[in-house]
C-alpha positions as CSV (number, residue, x, y, z in Angstrom):
1,X,100.4,70.5,113.6
2,X,99.1,67.7,111.5
3,X,95.6,68.4,112.6
4,X,96.0,72.1,111.8
5,X,97.5,71.3,108.4
6,X,94.6,69.1,107.6
7,X,92.2,71.7,108.8
8,X,93.8,74.3,106.5
9,X,93.9,71.8,103.6
10,X,90.1,71.3,103.8
11,X,89.4,75.0,104.3
12,X,87.5,76.6,101.4
13,X,89.4,79.4,99.7
14,X,88.2,83.0,99.7
15,X,87.4,83.0,96.0
16,X,85.4,79.8,96.4
17,X,83.5,81.2,99.3
18,X,82.8,84.4,97.4
19,X,81.5,82.3,94.5
20,X,79.3,80.2,96.6
21,X,77.9,83.3,98.4
22,X,77.3,85.0,95.1
23,X,75.5,81.9,93.8
24,X,73.4,81.7,96.9
25,X,72.5,85.4,96.6
26,X,71.7,85.0,93.0
27,X,69.6,81.9,93.6
28,X,67.7,83.5,96.4
29,X,67.0,86.6,94.4
30,X,65.8,84.5,91.4
31,X,63.6,82.3,93.7
32,X,62.0,85.3,95.3
33,X,61.5,87.0,92.0
34,X,59.9,83.8,90.6
35,X,57.6,83.5,93.6
36,X,56.6,87.2,93.4
37,X,56.0,86.8,89.6
38,X,53.9,83.8,90.2
39,X,51.9,85.4,92.9
40,X,51.3,88.5,90.8
41,X,50.2,86.3,87.9
42,X,47.9,84.4,90.2
43,X,46.4,87.7,91.5
44,X,46.0,88.8,87.9
45,X,44.1,85.7,86.9
46,X,42.0,85.9,90.0
47,X,41.0,89.5,89.2
48,X,40.2,88.4,85.7
49,X,38.0,85.6,87.1
50,X,36.2,88.0,89.3
51,X,35.6,90.3,86.4
52,X,34.3,87.4,84.3
53,X,32.0,86.5,87.2
54,X,30.8,90.0,87.5
55,X,30.0,90.2,83.8
56,X,27.9,86.9,84.0
57,X,26.2,88.0,87.2
58,X,25.2,91.3,85.6
59,X,23.9,89.6,82.5
60,X,21.7,87.2,84.6
61,X,20.5,89.9,87.0
62,X,19.5,92.0,84.0
63,X,17.4,89.2,82.4
64,X,13.7,90.0,82.4
65,X,12.8,86.4,83.3
66,X,15.0,86.4,86.3
67,X,13.7,89.8,87.5
68,X,10.0,88.7,87.0
69,X,10.5,85.3,88.6
70,X,12.5,86.8,91.6
71,X,9.9,89.5,92.1
72,X,7.1,86.9,92.0
73,X,8.7,84.7,94.6
74,X,9.3,87.7,96.9
75,X,6.0,87.4,98.7
76,X,5.3,83.7,97.7
77,X,3.9,81.3,100.3
78,X,6.3,78.8,101.9
79,X,4.9,76.0,99.8
80,X,6.3,77.7,96.7
81,X,9.7,78.1,98.3
82,X,10.2,74.4,99.0
83,X,13.2,72.7,97.3
84,X,10.9,70.6,95.1
85,X,8.8,73.6,94.0
86,X,12.0,75.7,93.3
87,X,13.6,73.0,91.4
88,X,10.5,72.9,89.0
89,X,10.4,76.7,88.8
90,X,11.8,78.9,86.0
91,X,14.9,80.1,87.8
92,X,16.6,76.7,88.4
93,X,16.8,75.7,84.7
94,X,17.8,79.2,83.6
95,X,20.6,79.4,86.1
96,X,21.9,75.9,85.2
97,X,21.9,76.7,81.6
98,X,24.0,79.8,82.2
99,X,26.4,77.9,84.4
100,X,26.9,75.2,81.8
101,X,27.4,77.6,79.0
102,X,29.9,79.9,80.9
103,X,31.8,77.2,82.7
104,X,31.1,78.7,86.1
105,X,31.3,76.9,89.3
106,X,27.9,78.1,90.3
107,X,25.1,80.5,89.4
108,X,22.9,81.2,92.4
109,X,19.8,83.4,92.6
110,X,18.4,84.4,96.0
111,X,15.5,86.5,97.2
112,X,15.7,89.6,99.3
113,X,16.1,87.5,102.4
114,X,19.1,85.6,101.1
115,X,17.3,82.3,100.5
116,X,18.5,80.3,97.5
117,X,16.0,80.3,94.6
118,X,18.5,78.6,92.2
119,X,21.5,76.6,93.0
120,X,23.6,73.8,91.4
121,X,22.8,71.6,94.3
122,X,18.9,71.2,94.4
123,X,19.1,70.0,98.0
124,X,20.2,73.4,99.1
125,X,17.3,75.3,97.5
126,X,15.3,77.4,99.9
127,X,18.2,77.6,102.4
128,X,20.1,80.8,103.2
129,X,23.4,81.3,101.3
130,X,26.7,80.6,103.2
131,X,28.2,83.9,102.4
132,X,27.0,87.3,103.5
133,X,24.6,88.8,100.8
134,X,24.1,92.1,102.6
135,X,26.1,94.2,100.3
136,X,24.4,93.0,97.2
137,X,20.9,93.2,98.7
138,X,21.7,96.8,99.6
139,X,22.1,97.5,96.0
140,X,25.9,97.3,95.6
141,X,27.9,95.0,93.4
142,X,30.6,93.0,95.2
143,X,33.6,90.9,93.9
144,X,35.6,88.6,96.2
145,X,37.5,85.4,96.5
146,X,35.8,83.4,99.2
147,X,35.2,79.9,100.5
148,X,31.6,78.6,100.0
149,X,29.8,75.3,100.1
150,X,31.2,74.4,96.6
151,X,34.7,75.4,97.5
152,X,37.0,78.4,97.1
153,X,36.1,80.6,94.2
154,X,36.3,84.0,92.6
155,X,32.8,85.3,92.8
156,X,30.6,88.3,92.1
157,X,27.3,89.4,93.6
158,X,24.9,91.6,91.8
159,X,21.5,93.0,93.0
160,X,18.3,92.0,91.2
161,X,15.7,94.7,90.8
162,X,12.0,94.3,90.4
163,X,10.6,95.0,86.9
164,X,10.2,98.7,86.2
165,X,11.5,99.5,89.7
166,X,14.6,100.3,91.7
167,X,13.5,98.0,94.5
168,X,16.0,95.1,95.2
169,X,14.1,91.9,95.3
170,X,17.2,89.5,95.4
171,X,20.7,89.0,94.2
172,X,22.7,86.9,91.7
173,X,26.0,85.3,92.8
174,X,28.3,83.8,90.2
175,X,31.5,82.1,90.9
176,X,34.5,80.5,89.1
177,X,36.6,77.9,90.9
178,X,40.0,78.8,92.1
179,X,41.2,75.5,90.6
180,X,40.4,76.9,87.2
181,X,42.5,79.9,88.0
182,X,45.4,77.6,89.1
183,X,45.0,75.7,85.9
184,X,45.4,78.9,84.0
185,X,48.4,79.7,86.1
186,X,50.0,76.4,85.1
187,X,50.2,77.6,81.5
188,X,52.3,80.6,82.6
189,X,54.7,78.6,84.8
190,X,56.9,77.4,82.0
191,X,57.8,81.0,80.9
192,X,58.4,82.0,84.5
193,X,60.6,79.0,85.1
194,X,62.5,79.5,81.9
195,X,63.1,83.2,82.9
196,X,64.3,82.2,86.4
197,X,66.6,79.5,85.0
198,X,68.0,82.0,82.5
199,X,68.6,84.6,85.3
200,X,70.3,81.9,87.5
201,X,72.5,80.8,84.7
202,X,73.5,84.5,83.8
203,X,74.2,85.1,87.5
204,X,76.3,82.0,87.8
205,X,78.4,83.0,84.8
206,X,78.8,86.5,86.1
207,X,79.9,85.2,89.5
208,X,82.4,82.9,87.9
209,X,83.9,85.7,85.9
210,X,83.9,88.0,89.0
211,X,85.5,85.3,91.0
212,X,88.3,84.8,88.4
213,X,89.0,88.5,88.2
214,X,89.1,88.8,92.0
215,X,91.5,86.0,92.2
216,X,93.7,87.6,89.5
217,X,93.6,91.0,91.2
218,X,94.6,89.4,94.6
219,X,97.2,87.2,93.1
220,X,95.4,84.2,94.6
221,X,95.9,85.4,98.2
222,X,93.4,85.0,100.9
223,X,92.1,88.0,102.9
224,X,94.1,87.0,105.9
225,X,97.2,86.7,103.8
226,X,96.6,90.2,102.3
227,X,96.1,91.6,105.8
228,X,99.4,90.0,106.9
229,X,101.2,91.3,103.8
230,X,100.0,94.9,104.5
231,X,101.2,94.7,108.1
232,X,104.5,93.2,107.0
233,X,105.0,95.8,104.3
234,X,104.2,98.6,106.8
235,X,106.7,97.2,109.3
236,X,109.4,96.7,106.6
237,X,109.0,100.1,105.0
238,X,109.3,101.8,108.4
239,X,112.2,99.6,109.5
240,X,114.5,99.7,106.5
241,X,117.3,102.3,106.3
242,X,116.8,102.7,102.5
243,X,114.3,104.9,100.8
244,X,111.6,102.8,98.9
245,X,109.4,104.2,96.2
246,X,106.8,101.8,94.6
247,X,105.5,102.7,91.1
248,X,102.6,100.9,89.4
249,X,102.6,99.9,85.8
250,X,100.7,103.0,84.9
251,X,103.6,105.0,86.5
252,X,101.5,106.0,89.6
253,X,103.2,106.1,93.0
254,X,101.9,103.3,95.2
255,X,104.6,103.3,98.0
256,X,106.6,106.1,99.4
257,X,108.2,105.5,102.8
258,X,109.5,107.9,105.4
259,X,113.2,107.3,104.6
260,X,112.7,108.2,100.9
261,X,111.2,111.5,102.0
262,X,114.0,112.2,104.3
263,X,116.7,111.4,101.8
264,X,115.0,113.5,99.1
265,X,114.4,116.4,101.5
266,X,110.7,116.2,101.4
267,X,108.4,116.9,104.4
268,X,107.4,113.8,106.2
269,X,103.7,114.7,106.0
270,X,103.7,115.1,102.2
271,X,101.5,112.6,100.5
272,X,102.5,111.2,97.1
273,X,100.6,107.8,97.0
274,X,98.2,107.8,94.0
275,X,99.9,110.7,92.1
276,X,101.6,110.2,88.8
277,X,105.4,110.0,89.2
278,X,106.0,112.4,86.3
279,X,103.7,115.0,87.9
280,X,104.6,114.6,91.6
281,X,107.3,117.3,91.6
282,X,110.1,114.7,92.4
283,X,113.7,114.9,91.0
284,X,113.7,113.9,87.3
285,X,116.2,111.1,87.8
286,X,113.6,109.0,89.5
287,X,111.5,108.7,86.3
288,X,114.5,108.3,84.1
289,X,115.4,105.1,86.1
290,X,112.3,103.2,85.0
291,X,112.8,102.6,81.2
292,X,116.2,100.9,81.8
293,X,115.2,99.1,84.9
294,X,116.3,95.5,84.9
295,X,118.4,93.2,87.2
296,X,121.6,94.0,85.3
297,X,121.1,97.8,85.3
298,X,123.7,99.6,87.5
299,X,122.8,101.9,90.3
300,X,123.4,105.6,89.7
301,X,124.7,108.3,92.0
302,X,122.7,111.6,92.4
303,X,123.4,114.6,94.4
304,X,120.1,115.7,96.2
305,X,120.6,118.7,98.4
306,X,123.7,118.0,100.5
307,X,123.4,114.2,100.1
308,X,124.9,111.8,97.6
309,X,122.3,109.1,96.9
310,X,122.7,105.8,95.2
311,X,119.4,105.1,93.2
312,X,118.4,101.9,91.5
313,X,115.1,100.6,90.0
314,X,113.9,97.0,89.5
315,X,110.9,95.7,87.7
316,X,108.4,93.8,89.9
317,X,106.9,90.7,88.2
318,X,104.5,87.9,89.4
319,X,106.2,84.7,90.7
320,X,107.5,82.4,87.9
321,X,107.9,79.4,90.2
322,X,105.2,76.7,89.9
323,X,103.3,76.3,93.2
324,X,104.0,79.9,94.3
325,X,101.3,82.6,94.7
326,X,100.8,84.5,91.5
327,X,102.4,81.9,89.2
328,X,101.1,82.0,85.7
329,X,101.9,79.1,83.3
330,X,103.6,80.2,80.2
331,X,104.6,83.6,81.7
332,X,107.7,85.2,80.2
333,X,109.9,87.9,81.6
334,X,109.3,91.4,80.4
335,X,111.8,92.6,77.8
336,X,112.6,96.0,76.4
337,X,110.9,99.0,77.9
338,X,107.4,97.5,78.0
339,X,105.8,98.2,81.3
340,X,106.1,95.3,83.8
341,X,103.0,93.5,85.1
342,X,103.2,94.9,88.6
343,X,105.4,98.1,88.2
344,X,108.8,99.1,89.6
345,X,110.5,99.6,92.9
346,X,113.0,102.4,93.3
347,X,115.6,102.1,96.1
348,X,117.5,105.1,97.5
349,X,120.7,104.7,99.6
350,X,122.6,107.5,101.3
351,X,126.3,107.5,100.4
352,X,127.1,110.9,101.9
353,X,128.6,109.6,105.1
354,X,130.4,106.8,103.3
355,X,132.0,109.3,101.0
356,X,133.0,111.6,104.0
357,X,134.4,108.6,105.9
358,X,136.2,107.4,102.8
359,X,137.9,110.8,102.3
360,X,138.9,110.9,106.0
361,X,140.2,107.3,105.7
362,X,142.2,108.3,102.6
363,X,143.7,111.1,104.6
364,X,144.7,108.7,107.4
365,X,146.1,106.2,104.9
366,X,148.2,109.0,103.3
367,X,149.4,110.0,106.7
368,X,150.3,106.4,107.5
369,X,152.2,106.2,104.3
370,X,154.1,109.3,105.1
371,X,155.0,108.0,108.6
372,X,156.3,104.8,107.0
373,X,158.4,106.8,104.6
374,X,159.9,108.8,107.4
375,X,160.8,105.9,109.6
376,X,164.3,105.6,108.4
377,X,164.8,109.4,108.7
378,X,163.8,109.1,112.4
379,X,166.1,106.3,112.9
380,X,168.9,108.3,111.3
381,X,168.2,111.4,113.4
382,X,168.3,109.3,116.6
383,X,171.6,107.6,115.5
384,X,173.0,111.1,114.9
385,X,172.1,112.4,118.3
386,X,173.4,109.2,119.9
387,X,176.7,109.5,118.1
388,X,177.1,113.2,119.1
389,X,176.5,112.4,122.7
390,X,178.7,109.4,122.5
391,X,181.8,111.4,121.5
392,X,181.0,114.2,123.9
393,X,179.8,116.8,121.4
394,X,176.9,117.9,123.7
395,X,176.6,121.4,122.3
396,X,176.3,120.1,118.7
397,X,173.7,117.5,119.8
398,X,171.7,120.3,121.6
399,X,171.7,122.5,118.5
400,X,170.8,119.5,116.3
401,X,167.7,118.7,118.5
402,X,166.6,122.4,118.5
403,X,166.7,122.3,114.7
404,X,164.6,119.2,114.6
405,X,162.1,120.7,117.0
406,X,161.9,123.9,114.8
407,X,161.3,122.1,111.6
408,X,159.0,119.4,113.1
409,X,159.4,115.7,113.5
410,X,158.2,115.0,109.9
411,X,159.6,116.3,106.7
412,X,156.6,116.6,104.4
413,X,157.1,117.4,100.7
414,X,154.8,120.4,101.2
415,X,156.7,123.6,101.0
416,X,156.3,126.1,104.0
417,X,154.1,123.5,105.8
418,X,155.3,125.2,109.1
419,X,152.9,128.0,108.3
420,X,150.0,125.7,109.1
421,X,150.0,126.1,112.9
422,X,147.0,123.8,113.4
423,X,148.1,120.2,113.8
424,X,145.1,118.8,111.9
425,X,145.7,121.0,108.9
426,X,149.4,120.4,108.9
427,X,148.9,116.6,109.0
428,X,146.2,116.6,106.4
429,X,148.0,118.9,103.9
430,X,151.2,117.1,104.5
431,X,149.6,113.8,103.7
432,X,148.2,115.3,100.5
433,X,151.6,116.6,99.6
434,X,152.9,113.0,99.7
435,X,150.2,111.9,97.3
436,X,150.9,114.9,95.1
437,X,154.7,114.2,95.1
438,X,154.0,110.6,94.0
439,X,152.2,112.1,90.8
440,X,155.0,114.5,90.2
441,X,153.2,117.6,91.5
442,X,154.7,119.9,94.2
443,X,152.1,120.9,96.7
444,X,153.1,124.1,98.6
445,X,151.5,126.3,101.2
446,X,151.1,130.0,100.1
447,X,153.1,132.7,101.9
448,X,149.9,134.5,103.0
449,X,148.8,131.5,105.1
450,X,147.9,132.6,108.6
451,X,146.3,130.2,111.1
452,X,145.9,131.6,114.7
453,X,143.0,129.5,115.8
454,X,142.2,125.7,115.8
455,X,139.9,123.7,113.6
456,X,136.6,122.8,115.2
457,X,134.9,120.9,112.3
458,X,137.5,118.7,110.7
459,X,134.9,116.7,108.7
460,X,133.7,119.7,106.7
461,X,137.1,121.2,106.3
462,X,138.4,117.9,105.0
463,X,135.7,117.5,102.5
464,X,136.1,121.0,101.0
465,X,139.9,121.3,101.2
466,X,140.4,117.7,100.0
467,X,138.1,118.2,97.0
468,X,139.9,121.3,96.0
469,X,143.4,119.9,96.4
470,X,142.6,116.7,94.5
471,X,141.2,118.8,91.6
472,X,144.2,121.0,91.6
473,X,146.6,118.1,91.6
474,X,144.7,116.5,88.7
475,X,144.7,119.7,86.8
476,X,148.5,120.1,87.2
477,X,149.1,116.5,86.1
478,X,147.1,116.9,82.8
479,X,148.3,120.5,82.2
480,X,150.7,121.5,79.5
481,X,153.0,123.3,81.9
482,X,156.1,121.1,82.7
483,X,156.5,122.8,86.1
484,X,153.6,121.0,87.9
485,X,152.5,122.6,91.2
486,X,149.5,123.2,93.4
487,X,149.3,125.9,96.0
488,X,147.1,126.2,99.1
489,X,146.6,129.3,101.2
490,X,144.6,129.0,104.4
491,X,143.5,132.0,106.6
492,X,141.3,132.2,109.6
493,X,139.1,135.1,110.5
494,X,138.5,134.9,114.3
495,X,135.5,136.4,116.0
496,X,133.5,136.0,119.2
497,X,130.7,134.0,117.6
498,X,133.0,131.6,115.8
499,X,135.7,132.0,113.3
500,X,135.6,131.7,109.5
501,X,138.2,129.6,107.5
502,X,139.2,131.1,104.1
503,X,140.8,128.7,101.6
504,X,142.4,129.5,98.3
505,X,143.7,126.7,95.9
506,X,145.5,127.3,92.7
507,X,147.3,125.1,90.2
508,X,149.6,125.1,87.1
509,X,147.0,123.5,84.9
510,X,145.5,124.9,81.7
511,X,142.7,126.8,83.4
512,X,139.0,127.0,82.6
513,X,138.7,129.9,80.3
514,X,140.3,128.9,77.1
515,X,139.5,125.7,75.1
516,X,143.2,124.9,74.9
517,X,144.6,122.4,72.4
518,X,146.2,120.4,75.2
519,X,147.8,116.9,74.8
520,X,145.6,114.0,73.6
521,X,143.4,112.8,76.4
522,X,143.9,115.9,78.5
523,X,140.9,116.7,80.7
524,X,141.9,120.3,81.3
525,X,140.4,123.5,79.7
526,X,137.8,121.9,77.4
527,X,134.6,123.0,79.1
528,X,134.7,126.7,78.1
529,X,132.7,128.1,75.2
530,X,131.5,131.4,74.1
531,X,129.6,132.1,77.3
532,X,132.5,132.0,79.6
533,X,130.8,132.8,82.8
534,X,128.2,130.1,82.2
535,X,130.9,127.6,81.4
536,X,132.6,128.3,84.7
537,X,129.4,127.9,86.7
538,X,128.7,124.7,84.7
539,X,131.3,122.9,86.8
540,X,129.1,123.2,89.9
541,X,126.1,121.5,88.2
542,X,125.0,118.2,89.7
543,X,126.4,115.2,87.8
544,X,128.7,117.3,85.5
545,X,132.1,115.8,85.3
546,X,135.1,116.4,83.2
547,X,137.0,113.3,84.2
548,X,138.6,111.5,81.4
549,X,136.3,108.9,79.9
550,X,133.1,110.1,81.4
551,X,130.0,110.6,79.2
552,X,130.1,114.3,79.9
553,X,133.7,114.7,79.0
554,X,133.3,112.7,75.8
555,X,130.3,114.6,74.8
556,X,131.8,118.0,75.4
557,X,135.2,117.2,74.0
558,X,136.8,117.0,77.5
559,X,136.8,119.6,80.3
560,X,138.8,121.4,82.8
561,X,140.7,119.0,85.1
562,X,140.6,121.6,87.8
563,X,136.8,121.3,87.8
564,X,136.8,117.6,88.5
565,X,134.4,117.1,91.4
566,X,136.3,114.6,93.4
567,X,139.1,112.0,93.3
568,X,136.9,109.6,91.2
569,X,135.4,112.1,88.8
570,X,131.8,111.3,89.5
571,X,130.5,114.9,89.2
572,X,129.4,115.3,92.9
573,X,132.5,116.9,94.6
574,X,132.2,120.5,93.6
575,X,128.3,120.6,93.9
576,X,128.6,118.9,97.2
577,X,131.3,121.2,98.7
578,X,129.4,124.2,97.5
579,X,126.2,123.1,99.1
580,X,128.1,122.2,102.3
581,X,129.7,125.6,102.4
582,X,126.4,127.4,101.7
583,X,124.6,125.4,104.3
584,X,127.1,126.9,106.8
585,X,126.6,130.4,105.4
586,X,129.7,130.4,103.3
587,X,130.4,129.6,99.6
588,X,132.7,128.0,97.1
589,X,133.5,129.9,93.8
590,X,136.0,130.4,91.1
591,X,138.1,133.5,91.6
592,X,140.1,133.1,88.4
593,X,139.5,130.8,85.5
594,X,143.2,130.7,84.6
595,X,144.5,130.5,81.0
596,X,145.9,128.0,78.5
597,X,149.5,127.0,79.5
598,X,149.0,128.0,83.1
599,X,148.7,129.2,85.6
600,X,145.3,127.4,86.0
601,X,142.1,128.1,87.9
602,X,141.9,129.6,91.3
603,X,139.2,128.3,93.6
604,X,138.1,130.0,96.8
605,X,136.1,128.7,99.8
606,X,134.7,130.4,102.9
607,X,133.6,128.1,105.7
608,X,132.1,130.0,108.7
609,X,132.0,128.3,112.1
610,X,135.0,126.0,111.5
611,X,137.7,127.6,113.6
612,X,137.9,129.1,117.1
613,X,140.6,130.9,119.1
614,X,143.3,128.7,120.6
615,X,142.6,127.4,124.1
616,X,138.8,127.3,123.6
617,X,137.0,124.0,123.7
618,X,138.7,120.6,123.3
619,X,141.5,119.8,120.9
620,X,140.4,118.2,117.7
């Protein structure tokens, strides 16, 4: 481990490697460019030297003295072509004079056989030239850079014509040393070097700036760490049970996991990454979470489809801990509504199941309370039977037991509870009647109640019936009628394909239709306005609540207590039960909005597929 730690400690970071690589590339490009520029400059100077040699050679070849002397030596005897004779002849001093005046390396004149008639080195006179004179002797001018007896040079060869004739009698070869060309190049080296140095410096600065920006964009992470983070993020986003939506600082969606799509009722194959949050067609409450996102902001509940979701948003900031990746000295937390440096994370949690289980647990708790309340009554009844048997009054004991069996083992406050033949409904409504009695409300079962079958979906029935009863009890409590009551009628409609349960719930509250002047703080009958039908339907809107003290009730001057969504007044009960019923092919609606002073509103519900004939399936 120590060796591995030391190896990691000495490892060059990604940003440093990128900087060194960029510098190496820039240096290589600048070096190659400088070499190419130098080579092109050398070629240009060489071409200029060839052009200068050609001009001198043409001038010499066109001289009448050169043409006459060369033509005279064309057929001269060998004695006149000896080095000594040629050195004293007219061509040698003429050629040397031209060489000295022009600065040429050599000025050579040959005859038509390629023998030197004039040469800077007298010892070479009369000898054949070292380079091929064929092209010039054929009447063509030639320029080249070749190696000769006097060294490498840029040279030109021009034919010499006989006087007043087109016959070639010789050639003139003029050359300028390549050393002189290099000396000329040396004068251009300084600008080339300065240009290369400037380009290298500019490339270095650009590489440094690019490296800093790259480090800032990657938060100082190495490629291996970024790859690991991406893999970890994918694993976490697929593994968590919450919906996660990432939003960048410019309000574009960067993360949208599968659970978030499932909770929002969006197809799994839908793609949102890269799209603006405000234009993605998502529920409006998601965008509304961002401006107030901070660690102290509470989560909000929203009804989406048939689900109750808890949504929260948090700002994402770089690390503020020294030594951590992304730490920036002097950084301060974002305040107000200014966009955070990295964006936001929206978390979605499903509360639907929790609410359903809570309601069922409340029902069980109420039933347990009722059982405890009846414990003494059970004991008294047993003592009565025991006493009758003890004194030999067997007939009276038998009649007493028959009465107990007829009225049931429990004495619920609910009036006519015996009409509920289903044990689940009887226990649930009985427990609710105990709660209602504690609040001074008489919960009774309507005389039209008729249950012939058995409940097959207790969860949905509990959700719908419990919401409506809770709202009715609350309406009766806050209503102006001193006779506080709530009434429930339940009827089943049996069929071969599955029965339908019909529920009617009424109360003694102040109803929904009139904006009654109820007692101070009353939450009944304050939602209605001139558009009565719209006001009634308003109670089924998502998030609308008339619970005392809620923002909606304060803004609207209160509201109908009977329209309260659930026991907590969160504005999700009625929308939830309506969607639940409609999902089954049924509905929840207001049959009568009621009136001020009572009776109150009448709610109806139709729940298909929740009952079946007795003796079918398993008991609930």
